[in-house]
N, C-alpha and C positions, 0 to 999 in steps of 0.2 A: 858768607856773603862775598861775592865776586864782581857783580857788577850791579849799576843803577841803571832803570828805565824811568824816563821822564814821561808824564804827560804834559799836554802845555796847556790848554784852556782851563782855567780856573785853580790850576797846580803852580806853575810856573808865574802866573799872574792873574788877576781877576780879568780876564779879558772878555767874559760874557755880559755882564752886566754893564761895565762902564766902558765896552770897546764894539763887541759884533752889535749888540743891541741899538747902541747909538748908531752904528752902520747900516744896519738894515733900516731904521726910521730914515736916514738920509737919503737912501735910495729910494724909498718909496715915495718921498717928496722929490727927488729929481725926476721921477716919471710921473708925477701927477696923480699919484695914487692917495686915497684919503685914508688909509692904512698906518696905524700905528701901535706899537708893541711897548707897552707899559712895562715896568716890573715884574708884576705880578703873571701878566700874559705869559712873558718871554718864560718865566720860570716855569710855567706850564709846559711850553713849547721846546725846553730842555731835555724833556722826557723823549724827545726824537733827535736822534743822533745825525747829524750833520748838517750844514747852512739850506743846502739846496733842497734836502728832504723835509726840514722844517718848514719852509716855505710853501712845498705842495702840501703838508698837512694843514697849515693854516688857511691855503686857498680852500682846501675841499671844505671851509666850515664858512665862506665867504660868497654870499650870494652875488657880488659883484667881480668875483674873478672869472678868468674866462672858463666857459663850458666846455670847450673843446680841451682833451687832454694834451694833444701837443701845442696846442695854443699856449695851455698851462706851463708846461715842462719848458719851454721856450722863454716864458715870462720869467719864470723860476731861474733859469741861467741868466738870463740879463740882468735882475736883480740880483743873483749871487755875486757876479762879477764886477757890477758896480757898488755891492757892500764891501769887496775886498779893497776895493780901491781907497774907499772911505774909511777903512779900519787901518790901511796903512798909514792913512793922513792922522788920524789921530794918534796912532805909535809915535810917528816922527816929530809930532808936537809935544811929546811928552806927556799925553794924557793916560798911559797904560803903565804904571813901575810893577817893578817884580815884588811878590810878594815878600814880607820880612822873612829874612832868613835864607832865602832862595840863594842869593848871590854868593854868602857865605858857604854854603852847604856844597855849590859847586865847585867854588876854588879850593874847599877843603878835600873833596873829592879827587880834585885834580892833582892836587900836592900829594895826595896819600897814593897817586897811581891807581886808583879805582876807575876801569873802565864805564863808560857812558853811553846811553843811547836814548832817542827820543821815539815815543811812539804815540802817535797823535791821528786823528781822523780829520783835523783842520786842515786846509790847502797849504802846499808849500810856500806860497806867497805871503801866509798869514804868519808861518814860522819864523821867516826870513825876515819879515818887517820887525817883529817884537825882537829877536836874538839879536838880530842885526844892531838895532838901535841900543841894546842893554850890554851885549857882548863885544860889540865890533863885527868889521867884514868878516874877521876869520873864525867866525865862531864854531862854524861847522868841523873845522879841525878839533874840537875838543869832544867829538861824538865820534863812536865806532859805527853806529846807524843812525841815520835821520829817515822814519819811515813817516810818511804823510798819506793824505787821503789819495794821491795820485798812485801811491804803492800800495796800499792795501784799501781796496774800494769797499770790503765788505766791514761795516761801522760796527764799532763797539756798542754791545760789549762783546760779538764775535772776537776770538784773541788771535785773529790773521796777524794785525798790528804789532801784537806782542810776541808772535812767532817769528818774523822777519827781523825785530830787534834781537831777539836774542839770538836768532842765525848770524846776525853781523857781530855779534860779540863774543859768539863760540861758546855759549855757555848753556847749561840746562835751566829749567825754569826754577830749580829749587835754589840755584845759585844766585840769582837775579833778586832785586827788592825793585818793585813797581810803585811808583808814587804817582797817586792818581786820587782825583776828586768824583769820579763817577763810580756807578756800583760795578762789582767785580766782574770780569771778563767770563764767560761760560767755558767749560771745560775742567777736567781735573788736574791739579796739581799746574796751575799757571802761577805766574808769579804772585808773590803776596802784596796785597794792595794797601797803603793808609789813604786816610783821607787828607791828612795835609803832612807838607814834607817837614821834618824835624832835623836839626844840624846834628851829625854824627859825633858824640862826644864819650868818651869811656866814662865808663861807670864810677862814681865815687867810691874808692876803697872805707869802709869802715871797720874799726878795729873790732875784734870778736867780743862778744860780752862774755864775761866770766860766768862758767856753768856753775849753777845751782849745786850746792850738795845734796845727798839724798839726805831725806830726815829719816830717822830711824823709825821702824814701824810700831804701832802703837801696841800698848801692852796687850790688848784684846785679842789684835790680830797676832801676837806672838803666842800669847797661850792658844788659842785657836790652833796654830802651825803644831804645836806639841802636843795636843790632843790628838791631832790627826796621826802625827806619827806613831804615836803610844798605839793608837788604834790599829795600825799597821803592822807593828809589832804583834799585838795579840792574835792576829790574824793569820800570821806567819807561822 
């Protein structure tokens, strides 16, 4: 392994349930819409990648959503922009901590000189809000590439974001480990993905167990071998 590629939402932090969902509901309320996404509904909507796409998917099921496609897209864009503002406020207020072990793994990788990149389909403003709050204003210097929704418009599981991150790292897919909470990207030989990040620690050495001595063959087995040898001699 020569590099790490990080997803953001759900991997670096539990941003979906405690961040984006709440921000969407605040955006609905701000525009006077009677829509609310509870945890169950939002869990279903997570099957759709991308916040704006998620809004459009949900609106297709609502009789009180605009019927005109252009008006629906305009409303989705307005809601999404407002949601991003509310999300940044939630992060700034300390409402979204990093997942346990993430800060330690980031620091461990930096000290080991392991190059890292970010590959996400969330907006750059959301990434800047989260990592700026937890890693400081110079957070981007710790990553060889930061690929966001604006850079890779084809949403996951399309591998576009990962391929751009690999290009920024200058390594092949087999040389990078991707930490991701979503389904694997499409395409052969893409970076391996794990559901949750774990610290990179060397395996513990174990003393080799003493080898058991082979037991002598049972008498019946030895006799059978002698009879077979005698038979071969008679045939010769």
